C-alpha positions as CSV (number, residue, x, y, z in Angstrom):
1,M,-118.6,-68.2,16.4
2,R,-116.8,-69.4,13.4
3,G,-118.5,-69.0,10.1
4,S,-120.5,-65.9,10.8
5,D,-120.0,-62.7,8.8
6,S,-120.1,-60.2,11.6
7,A,-119.4,-56.7,10.3
8,P,-120.3,-54.1,12.9
9,H,-120.1,-50.9,10.9
10,A,-121.8,-47.8,12.3
11,V,-124.8,-46.5,10.3
12,P,-122.9,-43.5,8.8
13,A,-120.2,-45.8,7.4
14,K,-122.7,-48.4,6.2
15,E,-125.3,-46.3,4.5
16,T,-123.3,-44.4,2.0
17,A,-122.8,-44.6,-1.8
18,C,-119.6,-46.6,-1.1
19,G,-120.6,-48.3,2.2
20,C,-118.9,-51.0,4.1
21,A,-119.6,-54.5,3.1
22,G,-121.0,-57.3,5.3
23,I,-123.8,-57.8,7.8
24,F,-123.7,-57.7,11.6
25,T,-124.9,-61.1,12.8
26,A,-123.1,-61.3,16.2
27,P,-126.1,-60.5,18.4
28,C,-128.2,-63.3,17.0
29,A,-126.1,-65.6,14.9
30,L,-127.0,-68.8,16.7
31,E,-130.7,-67.9,16.6
32,I,-130.5,-67.3,12.9
33,Y,-128.6,-70.5,12.3
34,A,-131.2,-72.5,14.3
35,E,-133.9,-71.1,12.1
36,V,-132.1,-72.2,9.0
37,F,-131.4,-75.7,10.4
38,E,-135.0,-76.0,11.5
39,E,-136.2,-75.0,8.0
40,E,-134.0,-77.7,6.5
41,A,-135.2,-80.3,8.9
42,A,-131.7,-80.6,10.2
43,L,-131.8,-79.5,13.8
44,D,-130.1,-82.8,14.7
45,R,-127.0,-81.5,12.9
46,F,-127.0,-78.1,14.5
47,E,-124.8,-78.8,17.6
48,A,-122.1,-80.4,15.4
49,F,-122.2,-77.3,13.1
50,A,-122.1,-74.8,15.9
51,A,-119.8,-76.4,18.4
52,L,-118.1,-79.6,17.4
53,N,-117.0,-79.6,13.7
54,G,-114.6,-76.5,14.1
55,P,-112.7,-77.9,17.1
56,E,-112.5,-81.3,15.5
57,F,-111.1,-79.9,12.2
58,Y,-108.5,-77.8,14.0
59,R,-107.8,-80.5,16.6
60,L,-108.8,-78.3,19.5
61,P,-110.7,-79.2,22.6
62,V,-114.5,-78.7,22.5
63,N,-115.7,-75.8,24.7
64,A,-116.8,-77.0,28.2
65,T,-119.4,-74.2,28.3
66,R,-122.8,-75.0,26.8
67,V,-125.6,-72.7,25.7
68,T,-129.3,-73.6,25.3
69,L,-131.6,-72.3,22.6
70,R,-135.4,-72.3,23.2
71,R,-138.0,-72.1,20.5
72,E,-139.6,-68.8,21.6
73,P,-139.9,-65.3,20.0
74,C,-136.7,-63.3,20.0
75,P,-137.0,-59.7,18.8
76,V,-134.0,-58.2,17.0
77,P,-133.5,-54.6,17.9
78,E,-133.6,-51.9,15.2
79,Y,-130.3,-50.5,16.4
80,I,-127.5,-51.4,18.8
81,G,-125.9,-48.3,20.2
82,E,-126.9,-44.7,19.7
83,G,-126.2,-41.8,17.4
84,E,-123.4,-42.0,15.0
85,N,-122.1,-45.2,16.7
86,A,-125.4,-47.1,16.1
87,I,-125.2,-50.4,14.3
88,V,-128.1,-52.0,12.5
89,P,-128.0,-55.8,13.1
90,F,-129.0,-58.3,10.5
91,R,-132.8,-58.9,10.5
92,A,-133.3,-55.7,12.5
93,G,-136.9,-55.2,13.6
94,E,-137.8,-58.8,12.9
95,T,-138.7,-61.5,15.5
96,L,-136.7,-64.7,15.3
97,R,-138.2,-68.1,16.3
98,W,-135.3,-69.1,18.6
99,R,-133.8,-67.4,21.6
100,L,-130.7,-68.1,23.8
101,A,-131.9,-69.2,27.2
102,G,-131.1,-66.7,29.9
């Protein structure tokens, strides 16, 4: 997804005095964006933001594949991976209001 700041740094590299910058949003970026658009009463603009504006700007074809989001609880895991390779996703341990349909 364009526009996300997905920075998947393992916990040992992230949680140091001079840690890596950024947040890891890839596992739930669309769900987080949907929450923000809903909070701003702008869900009618979400598809354009997520799928149409980028291709239009770069004069590229729109993806033929579609995804569906449902308004249902979506827990964000505390960690993705294990041990020293574990990554803490943005909003870890929280429950989002939107979920990608299966």
